[in-house]
C-alpha distance (Angstrom), angle and dihedral (degrees) to the residues before:
residue distance angle dihedral
X1 . . .
X2 3.81 . .
X3 3.78 121.1 .
X4 3.80 89.8 -119.2
X5 3.79 91.9 53.5
X6 3.79 90.9 47.3
X7 3.80 90.1 53.0
X8 3.78 91.4 48.4
X9 3.80 93.5 49.2
X10 3.79 90.0 45.3
X11 3.79 91.5 52.9
X12 3.81 90.8 47.7
X13 3.82 91.0 49.9
X14 3.80 91.8 51.0
X15 3.80 90.9 47.8
X16 3.82 91.4 50.3
X17 3.81 90.3 48.3
X18 3.82 91.9 50.4
X19 3.80 91.3 48.9
X20 3.82 92.6 47.6
X21 3.80 91.4 51.0
X22 3.81 91.7 48.3
X23 3.80 91.4 47.8
X24 3.81 93.2 48.3
X25 3.80 89.9 52.1
X26 3.80 93.3 46.2
X27 3.82 91.9 49.2
X28 3.80 94.1 46.4
X29 3.79 114.0 118.0
X30 3.80 114.5 -102.4
X31 3.79 120.1 -105.4
X32 3.80 93.1 -119.3
X33 3.82 92.5 49.1
X34 3.80 89.6 51.1
X35 3.81 91.2 49.4
X36 3.82 91.4 50.4
X37 3.81 90.0 49.4
X38 3.81 92.0 49.7
X39 3.79 92.3 -116.5
X40 3.80 126.6 149.0
X41 3.80 117.3 -88.9
X42 3.79 111.7 -144.1
X43 3.78 119.3 -151.2
X44 3.79 122.7 -164.6
X45 3.79 121.3 -145.4
X46 3.79 141.2 156.2
X47 3.81 128.2 -132.5
X48 3.79 103.6 -94.9
X49 3.77 118.1 135.7
X50 2.96 129.0 -113.6
X51 3.82 96.0 9.9
X52 3.79 100.8 55.6
X53 3.78 131.2 -21.2
X54 3.78 145.5 136.2
X55 3.80 110.9 -97.8
X56 3.80 127.6 -143.7
X57 3.80 90.3 -87.7
X58 3.79 90.2 57.4
X59 3.81 92.4 -110.8
X60 3.80 129.5 130.6
X61 3.78 110.8 -95.0
X62 3.80 139.7 164.0
X63 3.79 127.2 89.6
X64 3.83 95.3 -88.7
X65 3.80 91.7 53.1
X66 3.82 93.8 42.6
X67 3.81 91.6 51.2
X68 3.81 92.4 46.1
X69 3.80 91.8 53.4
X70 3.81 90.2 52.7
X71 3.81 92.6 49.0
X72 3.80 92.9 47.1
X73 3.80 89.0 50.5
X74 3.82 89.0 53.9
X75 3.81 87.9 53.4
X76 3.80 90.7 53.6
X77 3.80 101.5 -100.6
X78 3.81 111.9 157.7
X79 3.79 99.6 178.5
X80 3.81 126.0 42.4
X81 3.79 125.3 172.1
X82 3.80 127.0 -170.5
X83 3.79 122.6 -136.5
X84 3.82 111.1 -159.7
X85 3.80 107.3 -147.8
X86 3.81 138.2 171.5
X87 3.80 109.9 -100.0
X88 3.80 95.2 -114.5
X89 3.80 91.2 54.4
X90 3.80 97.1 53.0
X91 3.81 99.7 91.1
X92 3.83 94.9 38.8
X93 3.82 88.9 47.4
X94 3.80 92.7 50.8
X95 3.80 93.0 49.2
X96 3.80 91.8 45.4
X97 3.82 89.7 55.7
X98 3.81 96.7 -113.2
X99 3.79 88.2 130.8
X100 3.81 137.7 1.5
X101 3.81 105.9 -130.3
X102 3.80 135.5 22.2
X103 3.82 109.2 -131.8
X104 3.81 98.8 172.6
X105 3.81 97.3 112.3
X106 3.81 90.8 -105.3
X107 3.80 116.0 -174.9
X108 3.79 119.1 -119.6
X109 3.82 110.3 -114.2
X110 3.83 132.0 163.9
X111 3.81 91.8 -113.3
X112 3.80 93.8 51.3
X113 3.81 91.6 45.5
X114 3.81 88.0 66.0
X115 3.79 90.4 60.9
X116 3.82 106.3 34.3
X117 3.80 140.2 28.5
X118 3.80 108.5 -117.5
X119 3.79 125.9 -159.1
X120 3.78 118.0 -131.9
X121 3.85 110.7 -76.9
X122 3.81 117.0 -69.0
X123 3.79 94.0 -169.3
X124 3.80 143.1 10.6
X125 3.81 118.3 -141.1
X126 3.80 141.4 -179.7
X127 3.81 128.0 -140.2
X128 3.79 127.8 -107.8
X129 3.82 139.2 -165.0
X130 3.80 129.9 -146.5
X131 3.80 125.9 -157.6
X132 3.79 134.7 170.5
X133 3.79 112.5 -69.4
X134 3.78 112.0 -81.3
X135 3.83 90.0 27.6
X136 3.84 92.0 -113.6
X137 3.81 93.2 -170.4
X138 3.80 94.8 48.0
X139 3.79 94.1 -123.9
X140 3.81 113.8 178.2
X141 3.79 101.1 165.5
X142 3.78 149.6 -25.9
X143 3.81 90.0 -63.5
X144 3.80 92.4 61.7
X145 3.80 91.2 48.6
X146 3.81 89.9 51.1
X147 3.83 93.9 48.0
X148 3.80 93.4 48.1
X149 3.82 92.0 47.1
X150 3.80 92.5 -136.2
X151 3.81 130.7 145.9
X152 3.79 121.3 -86.4
X153 3.82 119.9 -162.0
X154 3.78 124.4 -150.6
X155 3.79 140.0 147.8
X156 3.78 121.8 -68.5
X157 3.81 107.9 -106.2
X158 3.82 93.7 11.3
X159 3.81 121.4 138.4
X160 3.81 87.0 -125.4
X161 3.81 87.9 79.5
X162 3.79 90.7 64.7
X163 3.80 92.4 43.7
X164 3.80 91.1 53.3
X165 3.80 95.0 48.2
X166 3.82 92.2 44.8
X167 3.81 87.2 53.1
X168 3.80 91.7 56.4
X169 3.81 104.4 -93.1
X170 3.79 109.1 139.4
X171 3.81 114.4 -113.9
X172 3.80 89.4 -124.9
X173 3.80 89.9 59.3
X174 3.80 94.2 54.3
X175 3.79 107.5 97.0
X176 3.81 108.3 -155.4
X177 3.79 113.4 -155.1
X178 3.84 133.5 177.1
X179 3.80 101.7 -111.7
X180 3.83 147.8 -12.0
X181 3.80 92.8 -81.7
X182 3.81 88.6 58.9
X183 3.83 90.6 50.4
X184 3.80 89.7 54.7
X185 3.80 91.2 47.2
X186 3.81 91.8 50.0
X187 3.80 92.3 53.4
X188 3.81 97.5 42.5
X189 3.82 91.9 47.1
X190 3.80 93.3 48.3
X191 3.81 95.4 -116.5
X192 3.81 86.1 121.8
X193 3.80 130.5 26.3
X194 3.79 91.4 -145.7
X195 3.78 141.4 6.5
X196 3.75 129.8 -149.4
X197 3.77 146.5 -167.3
X198 3.77 137.0 115.9
X199 3.78 115.9 -18.9
X200 3.81 91.5 -117.2
X201 3.80 93.7 54.4
X202 3.81 94.2 43.4
X203 3.81 91.4 47.7
X204 3.79 89.2 51.7
X205 3.82 91.2 51.1
X206 3.80 92.7 49.6
X207 3.80 91.4 47.0
X208 3.81 92.3 52.4
X209 3.82 97.4 40.0
X210 3.80 96.3 89.2
X211 3.78 90.9 -119.9
X212 3.81 94.7 -53.9
X213 3.80 95.2 117.9
X214 3.78 137.6 22.8
X215 3.78 138.7 -159.5
X216 3.79 115.8 -104.4
X217 3.79 94.8 -117.0
X218 3.79 94.2 -170.8
X219 3.83 93.0 49.5
X220 3.80 108.5 153.0
X221 3.80 100.0 -146.8
X222 3.83 116.6 -165.5
X223 3.81 115.3 -123.6
X224 3.80 91.7 -115.0
X225 3.81 91.1 64.6
X226 3.80 94.2 71.7
X227 3.82 108.9 116.4
X228 3.79 131.8 -150.4
X229 3.80 115.3 -153.9
X230 3.79 122.0 -154.5
X231 3.78 143.6 161.4
X232 3.81 117.7 -98.7
X233 3.80 130.5 -143.9
X234 3.79 132.4 179.1
X235 3.78 111.9 -83.3
X236 3.80 87.2 -123.7
X237 3.83 89.4 61.2
X238 3.81 102.1 57.9
X239 3.82 93.5 136.9
X240 3.80 91.3 59.6
X241 3.80 89.6 46.0
X242 3.79 89.8 53.8
X243 3.82 93.0 47.8
X244 3.80 91.4 48.8
X245 3.79 91.2 47.1
X246 3.81 92.7 51.5
X247 3.81 90.9 52.8
X248 3.80 91.1 43.6
X249 3.81 92.0 56.3
X250 3.82 90.8 58.5
X251 3.81 90.4 52.1
X252 3.81 107.0 39.8
X253 3.79 113.7 101.9
X254 3.80 95.3 4.3
X255 3.83 118.9 135.8
X256 3.83 87.1 -112.9
X257 3.79 91.7 55.8
X258 3.80 96.8 42.5
X259 3.80 91.4 50.8
X260 3.81 91.6 49.4
X261 3.82 93.5 53.0
X262 3.81 102.4 33.8
X263 3.81 93.2 101.0
X264 3.81 87.9 61.8
X265 3.81 94.2 53.0
X266 3.82 98.9 -110.2
X267 3.80 107.9 146.9
X268 3.80 137.7 -172.3
X269 3.80 89.4 -103.1
X270 3.80 89.1 67.3
X271 3.81 94.8 54.9
X272 3.84 112.2 108.9
X273 3.82 116.2 -110.4
X274 3.79 135.2 -165.1
X275 3.82 86.6 -86.2
X276 3.81 93.2 55.6
X277 3.80 116.6 109.7
X278 3.79 112.3 -99.0
X279 3.79 128.3 -126.0
X280 3.81 89.7 -106.4
X281 3.82 92.0 53.8
X282 3.80 92.9 46.1
X283 3.80 93.7 47.2
X284 3.78 90.3 50.2
X285 3.80 91.0 51.7
């Protein structure tokens, strides 16, 4: 077989695969139809404390998951099953019909808006940086990391990558790893001088590091690093997204909700307000 023919067949195979995935997602039963039929709703999430993770008992945990279960219950869902997935596979998995909703606390970005249907934000969060205890390199922010030309570890597919590069860190110095545990490992082993992500996740890593790393308390975070988490549905299931969103608005920030998520560090200060950027504004960029 010639190289040219191999390339052609390879391109055709990839095109067929892309079409089949798109078709499977488009034909997937809507969330609301599944709820009405008493079927199991599958939610996709990635291990990232305290947003969404699988706890020691093997159950879905994290404030995004906990809140989603409450909202789905309000909508009449009787059966909900979690699908633990690597971060980079969440959107492809949703659109392929592996699960019905992404509950990983994903930030709304223009690029992601082209592939999924986000709800309005369910939380507003700042960024954080971890370094070895004592902060031996005196890192106070992205600017210091850029000037020193050292490695910066963050999650593969995370918005933090863009924040770091926009702040002057060279793309080659951004170490992209699978999950928070790998960020911690990169910093403690010296593969990276600092690690970054949302303040909640970084605080959790520092807390559980046994004193090996610390949060950069004086971190000067640029305004553009503020993140807005939301739930994501298939674009072919907008009606279910709208129904979920309506129920979510009656739950967010209530005493019932805040009590349910307090163990995962979600506070009233993170609840969206009338001044919070909307989905439309965030998708526009």
